[in-house]
N, CA and C atoms as a LAMMPS dump frame, in Angstrom:
ITEM: TIMESTEP
0
ITEM: NUMBER OF ATOMS
234
ITEM: BOX BOUNDS ff ff ff
-5.0000000000000000e+02 5.0000000000000000e+02
-5.0000000000000000e+02 5.0000000000000000e+02
-5.0000000000000000e+02 5.0000000000000000e+02
ITEM: ATOMS id mol type element x y z
1 1 1 N 206.77 -253.381 175.696
2 1 2 C 206.824 -253.355 173.989
3 1 3 C 205.708 -253.879 173.332
4 2 1 N 204.954 -254.074 172.726
5 2 2 C 203.903 -254.332 172.413
6 2 3 C 204.71 -255.332 171.052
7 3 1 N 203.847 -256.184 170.712
8 3 2 C 204.365 -256.924 169.155
9 3 3 C 203.927 -255.983 167.917
10 4 1 N 203.683 -256.123 167.152
11 4 2 C 203.516 -255.232 165.378
12 4 3 C 202.424 -256.405 165.293
13 5 1 N 202.22 -257.198 165.936
14 5 2 C 200.883 -258.387 165.126
15 5 3 C 200.058 -258.427 166.19
16 6 1 N 199.197 -258.265 165.902
17 6 2 C 197.646 -258.774 166.961
18 6 3 C 197.843 -260.012 167.462
19 7 1 N 197.144 -260.896 166.656
20 7 2 C 197.423 -262.8 167.343
21 7 3 C 198.271 -262.13 167.605
22 8 1 N 199.554 -262.497 167.774
23 8 2 C 200.652 -262.488 168.603
24 8 3 C 200.891 -261.558 170.077
25 9 1 N 200.307 -260.501 169.936
26 9 2 C 200.082 -259.846 171.28
27 9 3 C 199.767 -260.373 172.131
28 10 1 N 197.991 -260.56 171.263
29 10 2 C 197.313 -261.326 172.676
30 10 3 C 198 -262.975 172.598
31 11 1 N 198.196 -264.008 172.135
32 11 2 C 199.012 -264.483 172.663
33 11 3 C 199.969 -264.785 173.705
34 12 1 N 200.472 -263.615 174.118
35 12 2 C 202.279 -262.816 174.644
36 12 3 C 201.435 -262.431 176.159
37 13 1 N 199.645 -261.701 176.126
38 13 2 C 199.691 -261.437 177.295
39 13 3 C 198.604 -262.575 178.189
40 14 1 N 198.132 -263.75 177.158
41 14 2 C 197.301 -264.829 177.872
42 14 3 C 198.696 -265.54 178.379
43 15 1 N 199.515 -266.066 177.419
44 15 2 C 200.508 -266.682 178.038
45 15 3 C 201.349 -266.19 179.756
46 16 1 N 201.668 -264.795 179.546
47 16 2 C 202.131 -263.83 180.859
48 16 3 C 201.106 -263.777 181.602
49 17 1 N 199.812 -264.06 181.393
50 17 2 C 198.94 -264.174 182.213
51 17 3 C 199.097 -265.013 183.356
52 18 1 N 199.836 -266.489 182.365
53 18 2 C 199.921 -267.835 183.728
54 18 3 C 200.945 -268.114 184.1
55 19 1 N 201.74 -267.041 184.426
56 19 2 C 202.876 -266.961 185.244
57 19 3 C 204.187 -267.066 184.553
58 20 1 N 204.293 -266.554 183.175
59 20 2 C 205.364 -266.412 182.961
60 20 3 C 206.102 -264.652 183.177
61 21 1 N 206.978 -264.637 182.537
62 21 2 C 207.793 -263.189 182.127
63 21 3 C 208.107 -263.348 180.735
64 22 1 N 208.583 -261.98 180.189
65 22 2 C 209.119 -261.617 179.265
66 22 3 C 210.723 -260.99 179.381
67 23 1 N 211.59 -261.841 178.477
68 23 2 C 212.794 -260.877 178.749
69 23 3 C 212.823 -260.164 177.253
70 24 1 N 213.817 -259.239 176.731
71 24 2 C 214.116 -258.457 175.614
72 24 3 C 215.75 -258.638 174.805
73 25 1 N 215.536 -260.236 174.707
74 25 2 C 217.384 -259.778 174.141
75 25 3 C 217.692 -259.733 172.532
76 26 1 N 218.533 -259.364 171.957
77 26 2 C 218.965 -259.189 170.822
78 26 3 C 218.898 -260.71 169.487
79 27 1 N 218.009 -260.276 168.24
80 27 2 C 217.717 -261.751 167.713
81 27 3 C 216.659 -261.959 167.817
82 28 1 N 215.005 -261.561 168.152
83 28 2 C 214.542 -262.117 168.554
84 28 3 C 213.401 -260.382 169.451
85 29 1 N 211.949 -260.623 168.865
86 29 2 C 211.285 -259.895 169.421
87 29 3 C 211.134 -259.86 170.644
88 30 1 N 211.541 -261.468 171.67
89 30 2 C 211.541 -261.485 172.774
90 30 3 C 211.13 -263.026 172.967
91 31 1 N 211.734 -263.172 174.015
92 31 2 C 211.858 -264.818 175.142
93 31 3 C 211.213 -264.499 176.42
94 32 1 N 209.638 -265.248 176.042
95 32 2 C 208.763 -266.112 178.001
96 32 3 C 209.763 -266.822 178.614
97 33 1 N 209.384 -266.378 179.571
98 33 2 C 210.305 -267.41 180.593
99 33 3 C 208.897 -267.805 181.229
100 34 1 N 209.105 -269.23 181.702
101 34 2 C 207.945 -269.544 182.532
102 34 3 C 208.261 -269.307 183.943
103 35 1 N 207.455 -269.655 185
104 35 2 C 207.928 -268.77 186.306
105 35 3 C 208.464 -269.829 187.096
106 36 1 N 209.424 -270.788 186.56
107 36 2 C 209.863 -271.991 187.251
108 36 3 C 211.515 -271.335 187.616
109 37 1 N 211.846 -269.463 187.328
110 37 2 C 212.704 -269.825 187.359
111 37 3 C 213.604 -270.03 188.055
112 38 1 N 214.721 -270.8 187.023
113 38 2 C 215.664 -272.141 187.818
114 38 3 C 216.651 -272.07 186.149
115 39 1 N 217.304 -272.703 185.71
116 39 2 C 217.894 -272.808 184.75
117 39 3 C 217.515 -274.146 183.593
118 40 1 N 216.311 -274.569 183.975
119 40 2 C 216.094 -275.516 183.399
120 40 3 C 215.255 -275.261 183.035
121 41 1 N 214.057 -273.815 183.337
122 41 2 C 212.864 -273.691 182.889
123 41 3 C 212.39 -273.137 181.566
124 42 1 N 212.184 -273.214 181.219
125 42 2 C 210.7 -273.711 179.67
126 42 3 C 210.869 -272.475 179.445
127 43 1 N 211.308 -271.978 178.141
128 43 2 C 211.579 -271.127 177.181
129 43 3 C 210.275 -271.065 175.508
130 44 1 N 210.841 -269.407 175.789
131 44 2 C 209.672 -269.572 173.855
132 44 3 C 210.259 -268.591 173.365
133 45 1 N 210.256 -268.475 172.606
134 45 2 C 211.113 -267.406 171.561
135 45 3 C 210.046 -267.013 170.597
136 46 1 N 209.863 -265.949 170.584
137 46 2 C 208.984 -264.715 170.241
138 46 3 C 209.056 -264.519 168.919
139 47 1 N 208.999 -264.984 168.252
140 47 2 C 209.811 -263.931 166.485
141 47 3 C 209.082 -262.649 166.147
142 48 1 N 209.721 -261.429 166.073
143 48 2 C 209.53 -260.299 165.494
144 48 3 C 208.653 -260.635 164.159
145 49 1 N 209.204 -260.684 163.356
146 49 2 C 207.977 -260.657 161.897
147 49 3 C 208.038 -262.267 161.584
148 50 1 N 206.729 -263.079 162.019
149 50 2 C 206.556 -263.862 161.333
150 50 3 C 205.778 -264.487 160.568
151 51 1 N 206.349 -264.97 159.628
152 51 2 C 205.809 -265.029 157.9
153 51 3 C 204.435 -265.498 158.054
154 52 1 N 203.399 -265.901 159.116
155 52 2 C 202.349 -265.906 159.433
156 52 3 C 201.731 -266.325 161.176
157 53 1 N 201.614 -264.799 161.686
158 53 2 C 201.452 -264.361 162.268
159 53 3 C 200.2 -265.415 163.472
160 54 1 N 199.373 -265.784 162.823
161 54 2 C 197.898 -266.958 163.613
162 54 3 C 198.738 -268.045 164.22
163 55 1 N 199.627 -268.45 163.327
164 55 2 C 200.032 -269.644 163.476
165 55 3 C 200.983 -269.701 164.264
166 56 1 N 201.992 -268.647 164.309
167 56 2 C 203.214 -268.028 165.32
168 56 3 C 202.317 -267.762 166.689
169 57 1 N 200.886 -267.646 167.07
170 57 2 C 200.287 -267.197 168.34
171 57 3 C 199.848 -268.552 168.641
172 58 1 N 199.365 -269.564 167.601
173 58 2 C 198.889 -270.985 168.395
174 58 3 C 199.569 -271.384 168.555
175 59 1 N 201.305 -271.796 168.062
176 59 2 C 202.058 -272.516 168.139
177 59 3 C 202.982 -271.811 170.004
178 60 1 N 202.917 -270.11 170.073
179 60 2 C 203.871 -270.378 171.226
180 60 3 C 202.452 -271.129 172.275
181 61 1 N 200.925 -270.533 172.001
182 61 2 C 200.167 -271.162 172.693
183 61 3 C 200.524 -272.349 173.781
184 62 1 N 200.356 -273.507 172.305
185 62 2 C 200.194 -274.54 171.946
186 62 3 C 201.785 -275.025 173.569
187 63 1 N 203.046 -274.319 173.101
188 63 2 C 204.758 -274.419 173.182
189 63 3 C 204.105 -273.945 174.775
190 64 1 N 203.433 -273.397 175.571
191 64 2 C 203.334 -272.68 176.796
192 64 3 C 202.192 -273.854 177.553
193 65 1 N 201.062 -274.654 176.966
194 65 2 C 200.677 -275.18 177.811
195 65 3 C 201.614 -276.489 177.881
196 66 1 N 202.551 -277.294 177.32
197 66 2 C 202.848 -278.077 177.294
198 66 3 C 204.378 -278.151 178.906
199 67 1 N 204.337 -276.807 179.28
200 67 2 C 205.311 -276.334 179.798
201 67 3 C 205.624 -277.864 181.478
202 68 1 N 206.171 -278.224 181.807
203 68 2 C 206.442 -278.557 182.159
204 68 3 C 206.458 -279.146 184.247
205 69 1 N 206.348 -277.107 183.907
206 69 2 C 205.995 -276.426 185.169
207 69 3 C 204.977 -275.865 185.899
208 70 1 N 204.339 -276.128 184.944
209 70 2 C 202.749 -275.715 185.46
210 70 3 C 202.117 -276.009 186.422
211 71 1 N 202.198 -277.309 186.181
212 71 2 C 201.881 -277.95 187.838
213 71 3 C 202.77 -277.373 188.891
214 72 1 N 203.509 -276.828 189.33
215 72 2 C 204.424 -276.779 190.224
216 72 3 C 203.573 -275.993 191.016
217 73 1 N 203.896 -274.963 189.679
218 73 2 C 203.136 -272.758 189.753
219 73 3 C 201.603 -273.426 190.442
220 74 1 N 200.769 -274.467 189.967
221 74 2 C 199.592 -274.362 190.696
222 74 3 C 198.307 -274.291 189.66
223 75 1 N 198.888 -274.764 188.549
224 75 2 C 198.458 -274.279 187.058
225 75 3 C 197.238 -275.461 187.111
226 76 1 N 195.968 -275.513 186.609
227 76 2 C 195.264 -276.604 186.515
228 76 3 C 195.394 -276.933 184.894
229 77 1 N 195.468 -277.964 184.576
230 77 2 C 195.58 -278.383 183.229
231 77 3 C 194.577 -278.513 182.148
232 78 1 N 194.309 -277.986 181.301
233 78 2 C 193.093 -277.877 180.325
234 78 3 C 193.382 -278.983 179.375
């Protein structure tokens, strides 16, 4: 399912390309989970109707880069 805001959809695609995956819970458009796949894995909540889609997209990208499990998956720090 695509996000209705282009900026947020692009951010979600980038994050999923970095090893994250998406769940579709109620109340949000979705939740992105890091590839750690354990209870302590990182989660990003994607708002269905953000007030400012550009800011929300940038916030998601920043939070994904802060994932403490990135080095476990072999991702390079930028």
